[in-house]
N, C-alpha and C positions, 0 to 999 in steps of 0.2 A: 504494500500500500504506500502511495506517495502523496505528499502534500506540497502544493505550490503556494507560495506567499507572494502576492503581487501588490506593490505599492504604486499608487496613482495620485498625481497632483492634478486638481481640477482648477479651471479658471473660475475666479470668484463670480458668483451669481449663477453658475451652471450646475450646481450641486443637485438640485431637484430633478433637472432633466436627465442627468447621468444616473441618478438613483432609480428613476422610473424605467429607463432603458435596461438597467441591470436587473430589475425585478422581472421584466419581460424575458430577459435572457435566462434567468433562473427558472422561470415557469416552463421553459422549453427543455432545460437540461435534465429534468427528472427522469426521462425515459432513455437517456443516453447511456449506452453500454459502458460500464466501468465507473460511472459517477457514483460517489458515496455521499458527499455532502459539501456544504459551503458555509462560510461565515463572512459577513461584511462588517468591517470595523471602521469607525470614524474616530481618529485620534482626538482625545479630549482637548489637546492644545493646538490642533490643526484641523478645523472643521471643513477646510477645502481639500482635504486629503482623504483617500480611501485605502483600506487594506483588505484585500480579498484573500481568504484562506480557503482553498479548494482541495478536497481530498478525492483521490482517484485510485482505482485498483492498480493502474499502470500509467506511466507517462504517455504511452502510445494512445491510450483511451482519451486523454486530454487533448492530444494533438489531433486525433480524429474529430473530436468535438469542434475544434477550431475550423475545420474544413466544411462544416455543415451549413446549409442555408439558414437555419435558425440562429446560429451564432453570427453569421455574417449580416443578418438582417438588423441587428442592433449595433453593429460596429460603427456605422457612420454617425449615429446620434451620440454614442459614447466618445468616440474620438474627437468630435466637434467640441465637447466639453472639457477635454483634457488639455492641461497646460504644458505637458512634457512627456517624455518617454516613460514607459512602464519599467519597473525594476522587479524582476522575478527571481526568486530563489526556490530551489527544489530541496525537499527533505524526505528521506526515508522515514516512515512512521515507525518509531521504536515503541511507542506506547499510545494507546487510544482508549481513553476512559471517559465516560460521561455519567452524569448522575442519573 
């Protein structure tokens, strides 16, 4: 199991538009093979930033998701709101525990 952490900086005033496009994207990912879950964080000291924590069975599953029409449909709206490049880091999940 793999987790990808993506940090995104948004242009001020575009947060709501980006968040809505992200919600549409997540509504579509639920049936994607290999998808396990996602969290969206807004740093307490940086309301124009987002941290996406996605968990997948394999990195190849995540890559396949990025090639789907459902993923691409939200790309334009999300990229229009972004102020810079994404920063992604990949992690092998060593422990996964929830309440």
